[in-house]
FIPADO-606304 format. One line per field, with one value per residue (C-alpha): residue number from 1; residue in three letters; y, z, x. Coordinates in Angstrom, 1 decimal. Each point is the difference from the previous one (the first is absolute). Layout:
<lomis>
k: (NUM  ...) $
r: (ALA  ...) $
py: (Y  ...) $
pz: (Z  ...) $
px: (X  ...) $
</lomis>
This chain:
<lomis>
k: (1  2  3  4  5  6  7  8  9  10  11  12  13  14  15  16  17  18  19  20  21  22  23  24  25  26  27  28  29  30  31  32  33  34  35  36  37  38  39  40  41  42  43  44  45  46  47  48  49  50  51  52  53  54  55  56  57  58  59  60  61  62  63  64  65  66  67  68  69  70  71  72  73  74  75  76  77  78  79  80  81  82  83  84  85  86  87  88  89  90  91  92  93  94  95  96  97  98  99  100  101  102  103  104  105  106  107  108  109  110  111  112  113) $
r: (MET  ALA  ALA  PRO  ALA  VAL  LYS  LYS  PRO  LYS  THR  ARG  LYS  GLU  ARG  LYS  VAL  ILE  LYS  SER  LYS  ARG  ARG  GLY  LEU  ALA  GLN  GLU  LYS  ARG  HIS  ARG  GLN  SER  LEU  LYS  ARG  ARG  THR  ALA  ASN  ARG  ALA  THR  LYS  SER  THR  ILE  LYS  THR  PHE  LEU  LYS  LYS  ALA  VAL  ALA  ALA  SER  ALA  GLU  GLY  ALA  ALA  ASP  ALA  VAL  ALA  LEU  ALA  GLN  ARG  ALA  GLU  SER  LEU  ILE  ASP  LYS  ALA  ALA  LYS  GLY  SER  THR  MET  HIS  PRO  ARG  ALA  ALA  ALA  ARG  LYS  LYS  SER  ARG  LEU  ALA  LYS  ALA  ILE  ASN  LYS  ALA  LYS  ALA  ALA  GLN  ALA  ALA  THR  ALA) $
py: (48.2  2.5  1.2  3.5  2.5  0.8  3.7  0.5  2.5  3.2  2.0  -0.9  0.6  -2.5  -2.6  0.7  -0.5  -3.3  -1.2  0.9  -2.0  -3.1  0.2  -2.2  1.2  -0.5  1.8  2.9  0.3  -0.1  2.8  2.1  -0.5  0.9  3.2  0.9  -0.7  2.0  3.1  -0.3  -0.5  2.9  2.3  -1.1  0.6  3.4  1.0  -1.1  2.1  3.0  -0.3  -0.5  3.2  1.9  -1.2  1.0  3.4  0.6  -0.9  2.3  2.9  -0.8  -0.4  -1.1  -3.0  -1.4  -2.8  -1.0  -0.2  -2.1  -2.4  -0.2  -0.8  -2.7  -1.5  -0.2  -1.6  -2.6  -0.8  -0.4  -2.3  -2.1  -0.8  -0.9  3.6  0.7  -2.3  0.3  1.0  2.7  1.3  0.0  1.9  2.6  0.5  0.3  2.6  2.0  0.1  1.0  2.8  1.3  0.0  1.8  2.7  0.4  0.3  2.6  1.9  -0.1  1.2  3.0  0.9) $
pz: (-20.6  2.6  0.1  -1.1  2.9  0.7  0.6  3.3  0.0  1.9  0.2  0.9  -3.5  -1.4  2.4  -0.9  -3.7  0.6  2.2  -2.8  -2.5  2.2  -0.1  -2.2  -2.5  2.2  2.9  -2.3  -1.1  3.6  0.8  -2.9  1.1  3.6  -1.1  -2.1  3.0  2.3  -2.2  -0.3  3.8  0.8  -2.3  1.5  3.6  -1.0  -1.5  3.2  2.1  -2.2  0.2  3.8  0.4  -2.4  1.9  3.4  -1.3  -1.7  3.1  2.1  -2.3  -0.3  -3.7  -1.9  -1.6  3.3  0.1  -3.6  0.7  3.1  -2.0  -2.8  2.6  1.6  -3.4  -0.9  3.4  -0.5  -3.5  1.3  2.7  -2.4  -1.9  1.6  0.1  3.6  2.9  0.9  3.6  -1.2  -2.3  2.9  2.2  -2.7  -0.5  3.7  0.4  -3.0  1.6  3.3  -1.6  -1.9  3.2  1.9  -2.7  0.0  3.7  0.0  -2.7  2.0  3.1  -1.8  -1.7) $
px: (27.2  -1.2  -3.6  -0.6  -0.3  -3.6  -0.7  -1.6  -2.9  0.9  -3.1  -3.6  -1.1  2.5  -1.2  -3.6  0.8  1.7  -2.9  -2.5  2.0  -0.4  -3.8  -2.1  -2.5  -3.0  1.7  0.9  -3.6  -1.3  2.5  -1.2  -3.6  0.8  1.7  -3.1  -2.3  2.3  -0.2  -3.8  -0.4  2.2  -1.9  -3.3  1.3  1.3  -3.4  -1.7  2.4  -0.6  -3.8  0.2  1.9  -2.3  -3.1  1.3  1.2  -3.4  -1.9  2.2  -0.7  -3.7  0.2  -3.2  1.7  1.3  -2.6  0.7  3.8  -0.6  -2.2  2.6  2.7  -2.1  -0.8  3.7  0.8  -2.8  1.3  3.6  -1.2  -2.1  3.2  3.3  1.2  -1.0  -0.9  -3.7  0.8  2.4  -2.8  -2.5  2.6  0.6  -3.8  -0.5  2.8  -1.4  -3.5  1.6  2.0  -3.1  -2.1  2.7  0.2  -3.8  -0.1  2.8  -2.0  -3.2  1.8  1.4  -3.3) $
</lomis>
């Protein structure tokens, strides 16, 4: 008796479904955990980017809350570096670039005033 014809997956999505069926229970759990971590890390990084932009814009305008925004941004960066969301050197680089941008904006403001 001939073996039944196996349907070959055509699309990437079909191949992905077949791969996920081959996984064991532990691997499936690890995958679920990694997806949760990924969404949390992406949200944290997005928040950091938002606060960096706000802090630089506020310092360029000379807003009163520019210092508070910069401190908040640095705090978020430090917290991300403390966990595994961001590499410590990447965090230091972001903080350095933030300080540099703020100082540049302050110098430009002082020159025009």
